[in-house]
Every structure is written in structure tokens, then in C-alpha cells.
C-alpha positions in Angstrom: -7.4 32.9 -5.7 -4.0 31.2 -5.5 -1.1 32.6 -7.6 -0.1 30.7 -10.8 2.4 28.0 -10.2 1.9 27.7 -6.5 0.8 24.5 -4.8 -2.6 24.5 -3.1 -2.5 22.7 0.2 -5.9 21.3 1.2 -6.8 20.1 4.6 -9.8 18.2 3.3 -10.3 16.1 0.2 -11.6 17.8 -2.9 -15.2 17.5 -3.9 -14.7 17.3 -7.6 -16.6 14.5 -9.3 -13.4 13.3 -11.0 -11.6 13.0 -7.7 -11.0 9.4 -6.5 -9.6 8.9 -3.0 -6.6 6.6 -3.3 -5.7 6.5 0.4 -4.9 2.9 1.5 -4.4 1.6 -2.1 -1.1 -0.1 -3.1 0.5 0.6 -6.4 3.5 -1.7 -7.0 5.8 -1.2 -4.0 4.1 2.0 -2.9 1.2 2.5 -0.5 -0.9 5.7 -0.5 -1.0 7.2 3.0 -3.0 10.3 2.3 -3.9 13.2 0.1 -1.1 15.9 -0.4 -2.3 18.6 -2.7 -3.7 19.6 -6.1 -1.6 21.5 -8.7 -3.7 24.6 -9.6 -2.1 24.9 -13.1 -2.5 21.3 -14.3 -5.3 20.2 -12.0 -3.4 17.0 -11.1 -3.9 15.5 -7.6 -0.8 14.5 -5.6 -0.6 11.9 -2.9 1.6 11.0 0.0 3.1 7.6 -0.5 5.3 5.2 1.4 7.6 2.6 -0.2 8.4 -0.8 1.0 11.9 0.4 1.7 10.4 2.9 4.2 11.0 6.1 2.2 8.1 8.6 2.0 7.4 10.9 -0.9 4.7 12.5 -3.1 3.5 11.1 -6.4 0.8 12.1 -8.8 -2.3 10.0 -8.9 -2.1 9.5 -12.7 1.5 8.1 -12.4 0.5 5.8 -9.6 -2.4 4.4 -11.6 -0.3 4.0 -14.7 2.5 2.3 -12.8 5.1 4.8 -13.8 5.8 6.1 -10.3 8.7 4.1 -8.8 10.8 4.5 -5.7 14.2 5.4 -7.0 16.1 4.2 -3.9 14.9 0.6 -4.0 14.0 0.0 -7.7 17.6 -0.8 -8.5 17.8 -3.5 -5.8 14.4 -5.0 -6.7 15.3 -5.2 -10.4 18.8 -6.5 -9.6 20.5 -3.7 -11.5 22.1 -1.6 -8.8 22.4 2.0 -9.8 20.2 1.8 -12.9 16.8 3.4 -12.5 
């Protein structure tokens, strides 16, 4: 059993009935490139994402679906307010 607070890396997708594979979906300016991990404490699923500016990162599935996950490096340029995120 993993220790509390550690991230669990999975090589395969989880088989939970509430799990939805987001790979290939686009959320705003971010494209989901694959599954990253599940947080054992919260149960949240995290995804590898790539922004239109080329930066890669990790975002939670819930924030992607709600639209609250943004790329910090390019959101200022897209919104026309350089430096304000």
C-alpha cells in the first residue's frame, strides 16, 4: 500500500467505474496527451497536457473539465494582458 501523500504512478489506465479516459480531448488551449497519475489521498486523476504554446504539464481532470486549468505562460498573451494571469 502506498504511503500517504505520495503520488502513485500507474503504467496502465485505472479500472474504476468513475474513470473517464480524456486522452486526445481538447480543453481550451490544452490537449490531453495521456494519463499521468492518481493522487491516493484525494483520488483525483491527473493528466499530461500540451498547450498551444508548446509547453507541457500536468493538470487534474476536474480542472480541465471545469475550464479552470490554464497555461500560465500564454494566457497573458491570449487575453491581451501581458503579465496578468
